[in-house]
C-alpha positions in Angstrom: 147.7 57.8 194.0 151.4 58.0 194.7 152.5 55.1 194.3 156.0 55.3 194.3 156.7 56.7 191.0 159.2 59.6 191.4 157.4 63.1 190.5 158.8 64.3 187.4 158.0 65.6 184.0 157.0 63.6 181.3 159.2 65.9 178.2 161.0 68.6 178.6 159.8 71.7 175.8 162.5 71.9 173.5 161.0 74.5 171.0 160.1 78.0 171.8 156.3 77.5 170.8 156.3 74.1 173.6 158.6 76.2 176.0 155.7 78.8 175.9 153.0 76.2 176.4 154.8 75.1 179.2 155.1 78.7 180.9 151.5 79.4 180.4 150.4 76.1 182.4 152.8 77.0 185.0 152.0 80.4 185.3 147.8 79.2 185.4 149.0 76.1 188.1 150.6 79.0 190.3 147.3 81.2 190.2 144.9 78.1 190.4 147.2 76.7 193.5 147.1 79.8 195.0 143.3 80.3 195.0 142.4 76.4 195.4 145.2 75.0 197.4 146.3 71.3 196.7 142.3 70.8 195.8 143.0 72.5 192.5 142.8 69.8 189.4 144.7 69.4 186.6 141.7 70.5 184.3 140.8 73.8 186.1 144.8 74.5 185.9 144.5 73.5 181.8 141.4 75.7 181.6 143.1 78.5 183.1 146.4 78.2 180.9 143.8 77.9 177.5 145.6 74.4 176.8 143.9 71.0 176.7 144.0 68.4 179.5 146.1 66.1 176.8 148.3 68.6 176.4 149.0 69.6 180.2 149.6 65.7 180.7 152.4 66.0 177.6 154.8 67.8 180.1 153.1 67.2 183.6 151.8 63.5 184.2 149.9 64.9 187.2 149.7 68.0 189.8 152.8 66.8 192.0 155.0 67.4 188.7 153.2 70.6 188.2 154.2 71.6 192.3 157.7 70.4 191.9 158.1 72.5 189.0 156.7 75.9 190.6 159.1 75.2 193.4 162.0 74.5 191.2 161.3 77.7 189.2 161.1 79.4 192.7 164.6 78.4 193.7 165.8 79.6 190.5 164.7 82.8 190.5 165.8 83.1 194.3 169.6 81.7 193.1 169.3 84.3 190.4 168.2 87.1 192.6 171.0 86.2 195.6 173.4 86.3 192.7 172.7 89.6 191.7 173.3 90.8 195.2 176.4 89.2 195.4 177.9 90.6 192.2 176.6 93.8 193.0 178.4 93.7 196.8 181.4 92.4 195.2 181.6 95.4 192.4 181.5 98.2 195.8 
């Protein structure tokens, strides 16, 4: 496991339905990782998201890719929050 392969998504969702599926998977992953830590399995994450394991693997080849996507999402949210605070400070 791990090998030397980079941790990344297999494909990016383009259609609204695919984007929603990825969001369901990421929300479920956040809940399952919070509860179970790294012992969480992709099967439990897929079940919690209401998708088949094949659907999860279309976007995330393994749980490390899910963790990376969650981390990227948190960074994006933090950057948006900081940007709003900066803009609010500049307006004053």
